[in-house]
N, C-alpha and C positions, 0 to 999 in steps of 0.2 A: 640859473635856469637849467633844467635837465632835459634829456631827450624825451620825445613824446611820439606817439603814433598818430599818423595823419592819413586821410583818404584823399587821393588826388582826383580832381574833376577832369583835368586835361594833362596828358603826358605828351609834350611836344616832340616832334620828329628829331630835333637836334640831340635828344637824350638817348637815341635808340641803341647805341653801343652798350649802354649800362643795363638794358633789359629790365627797366623798373617795373615792379608790381604796382597794382592800384593802391594798396596800402603800404606806406613807407614809414621808416623811422626818421625823424628830423631832429637835428641837434643844433646848438647855438654857436659852435665853433666853425666859423665860415672862413674858407680860404679864398681870398679875393684875387683869383687868377682865372684866366680864360680856360674853359673846359669843365669847370666845376659846376655841379648841378644843385640848384636851390629850389625850395618850395616857396612860392609867392602867392599872395591873395590880390586879385584884381580889384582896383578901387573905383573904376569908372566904366561907363558904357560908351560905345562908339557906334556910329552908323556906317562908317567906311573903314576899310582895312581893319576889320573886327573879327578875324578868324585866326585860329591856330591850326597848323598842320600836325596831325598826330602821327604816331609811329607807323601806321599803316599807309600814310599818304593822304588820308581824308582831311578835308578842311572843315573845321568845326567852329561854330560861333562861340565867342567868349563874352561873358557877361560879368557885370559887377558882382563880386563875391566868389567867383570861381577860384579854386585852388589849382595852380598851374605849376608843373615841373619845367623849369627852363634852364638854359645853359649860359653861363657867363661868357660874354664875348664882345668884340667890337664890331662896328659896322661903319662903312664909309661909302654910302650909296649916293650917287649923283641925283637920283630921283626918288629917294626914300630917306629914312631916318639915318642920322649919324650919331654914334655914341661910343663910349669906352667902358672898360671895367674900372670902377672906382678903386682908389688905392686901398681902402678898407671898407668893409660892409658889416653892419651890425643888425641883429634882429630888430625889426621895427623901422628900419630905413625904407625910403621910397626909391625904387628904381623903375625902369621902363622896359616894356617889350619892344625890341628893335626890329624884329621881322617876324614873318608868319611861321618860320621854322622854330621859333621859341628862343632866339638869342635874346638875352637880357643884359642890361647895363644902364649907365647913366646917359640919357639922351642929351646931345649937345646941339642938335640941329634938326629941323623938320621942314617938310615941303607943304605948300598950301593944299594940294589935292588930298593929302592923307589926314590933315588935321593933327592935333596933338596925339602922341602915342598913349597906349594903356599905361596908367600909373599902377604900381604894384607895391604892396607891403611885403617886406622880406620876413618870412616865417622861420627860416633856418636852412641849414645845409642837409640835403638828403643823404642818409647814411647807407654805406654798403656793408653788409654783414658777411664776413668770411665764412667759407664752407667749413662746418664742424669746428672743433677746438674752441679757440677764443672767439666769443660772440660779441666782442666790443666792436662797434661800428666805426668806420672811417669815412670821411667825406667822399661821396661818389663823384666820378668824372667820366667824360667820354673817352678817356684814354684806355678804359677797360675794354679788352677784346678788340682793340683797334688794329688795323693793318699797319705794320711797322713802316715808318718813313725810311728813306734810304739816301745815302750820299752818292751812290753810283748805281747805274743801271746794270742789270744782269745781261748776259750775252744772248739770251733768247727772246729779246723784245721784237715783236712783229712790226711791220710798217705802221706808222701813226699818222692819222689825219688830224691836224689842228683846225678847229673852227673858232675863230676870234672875231671881235667886233670893235667898232669905234666907240661904243658906249653901251649902257643898259638898253634893253628893248630895241636892239638893232637887227633882230632876226636870227640870232645865233642858234637858239634852241630849235626853232623850226628847221633851219638848215641842217642841224645835227641829226634831228629825228629823221628827216627825209633821206639823208645820206646813209644812216643806219638801215633804214627800211629797204632802200633799193640795192645797197650792197648785199644785204641778206638775201634779197630775192635773186641776186645773181649767183647765189650758192656759196657765198663767202661766210665764214664763221666770224662774226663781228662782236667784239667787246666794246663797251663804251664807258665814258667817265666824264665827270665835271671836275676840272682841276683847280678852279679858283672861284671865289665868290663868298657868299654868306650862306650858312647852312639851310637847306631846303631839299626835301626828297622828291618833289614833284617832277623835276627834270629827268632824274635818273630812272624813275618809274616809267616815264614816257619813252625813254630809250629802250627799256626792256619790252614795252608794248610794241615798239617798232621792229623788234626782232633780235635785239642784242642778247647774246647768251648770258651776259652779266653786265651790270652797270653800277658803278660805285662813284663816290665823290670824296673830296678831301675830308668831309665829316667822318668817313669810315676810317681815316687815319688819326682820329682824335683831335682834329682841328675844327674849331667852331667857325672861324672866319679866316681866310687866307690873308697873308701879308708878306711883304718882302722879308726874306729871312726864313720863312716857313714854306712858301709855295713850291720851291724846287724840290726839297726833300720829300714833301708830301706827294708831289707828282711822280717822282721816281719810285716811291713806295707803291703807288697805285699801278704804275706800269709793270713793275716786277710782280705784283700780285696777279694782275690780269694775264700776264704772260704764262702763268702756271696752268691756265685753262686752254692753252695752245690755240688762240684765235689766229685767223689769217690777217686781221687788221684790227687796230684800236682807233675808234673815233673819239676824240677828246675835245670837249667844249671848254673854252677859256672864258669863264664868266666875268662880267664887268667889261670895261673898256680897256683898250690897249694901254692907255696912260692913267688908268685908275690906280687905287692904292691897295689892290688885292694881290699884287705880285705877278700880273700877266707879263710885264716887261722882263722881269727876272727870269721867267720860264723861257721866253723867246730868245734871251741872250745867253742861256746856258748851252755850252757846246754839246754836251751829251744829249740833251733833250732836242736840240735843233737837229742833230744828226739822225735821231729817231724819226723826226717828222718828215715823211716822204711826200706829203701833200698839205696844202694850207688853203682854207676857205676863209675869206674875210667878209664880214657883213657890215653894211653901212646904210644909214637912212637916206642920204642924199649925195649929190656930186661932190660937195665940199668935203664931206667926211670920207668919201672914197678916195679923193685926191690926197687928203691928209694921210690916210692909211698907207697909200702907195708910197708916199714920200718917206714915212717913218720906216717902212720895211726896207726901202732902198738905201736909206742913210744909216739906220740904227740896227735893225733886225736883219742884217744882211745874210745870216745863215739860214733864214727861213723865207724863201721867195714865195710870193702870192701866186697861187694857181688859178683862182677864180674868185670873183666878187659876187656876193649875193646880198640879201636883205632888201628893204624897201626901195633902195635906189634902183633896183632892177624890176620894180613892179611895172613900169611903163617902158615902152620902146626907147623913148628919149634918153632914159638913164642908161640902158644897156648899150645904146649907140655911143654915148659919151665915154663909157668905160672902154669900149673897144677902140674908138678913134683917138681919144686923148690920153688914155692911160696905157694902151697897148695890152690890156688884160682881157681874159675871157669873163663873161657875165652869165649867170644862170639864176633864175628866180626859183626859190625852193618850193613855192606853192604852185606856180604855173607850169614849171618845167623841171620837176624833180629828177626825171630820168636823165636829162641833160647835165644837171648838177652832178649826179653820180657818175656819168660817163667821163666828165672832166676830172673827177677825183680818181677814177680808175686809170685814166690816161697818165696822170701824175704818178700814180703808184706803180705804173707799168704792169697792171694786172688785166685779166680777161675782161672783154667788153660785155655790156649788158645785152648786146644786140641779138645774141642767140636765145635769149629768154622769151617766153610767151608774153606778148604785150599785155599789160594790165592798166586799168585806168589810173590816172593820177589821184592821189588822196586829196579829198576836199575837206573843208572845214578847218584846216590848220590856221587859216587867216583869222579865225575866231578864237584862237587860244588866248587865255588870259595873259596879261603881261607877266613876264617872268622876272623874279628877283635875282640879282647878282650879288 
């Protein structure tokens, strides 16, 4: 089988480093490793979890017969699909779409609410054609044009705010967006990032909409899905890159839960990253999760003390009172009292208060944001 030309119906956001055109060259030689980009044909229709996020951040419905550019990767979601990159992949094999960002692999587990994933027929490896000279294509990957990972942090890293959570959908992204919004309103130059999770552009776009001067994720470092062993070097590369923009502060979301398989614990235990973190917001859905997070940080992640608890546990007064009385921590709800959340972060950062700013109404509608993938 030789190379052939193919027109893509959907170009997933996970491929964006490669800047794929609509028409691509596809070849039969497939490298079965994370980060390589394949063309696949969708084999079934779905009524739920049936969209792909494209490179602009739009979510577009996928239907049987669509030709999709996806990125090989693994996923370990508590409330989503779990899957891996097969040891070998041949043209004609069946694999699955594991998330809305276009990560593809062999699904090992599913959850009832989402139903079975999209099955896809492998058509081949999308080829990258070098500029000029030899026009023989090579398999494309998201390492092209990536922000380089790093083993150490540069000297010019500004104060960092970590936003972590007990699990998926615990309020991290809303807390992150509101922190970015109100720190920006205070006159600070804020950069933002997502350090762990599975590739999806939606969250970093929301950070930019909230006022971040730039927002990138691990996907920009050529990582499809973070894991222990890659999360720390990716995070350090992201911080080094954002520091070149001279921000006053970096707000960094740690996707997935503290004890998940995406490398959050590895980041919290790294001495350099912990020293850079001058403030830490932890989100939790209920009192048990808040208590567990407090114990984990006190016993294991001792370099990164919690400054404020947020998330659904703070939706009602009873939760906020529990956190103050039983855990001895500050509590602030990102939707109901975003300015208080930002004030507590500023206090931890030892930066100027928001109080001198002209009061503005709290942003509404964030409680209606769709569930976010980690």
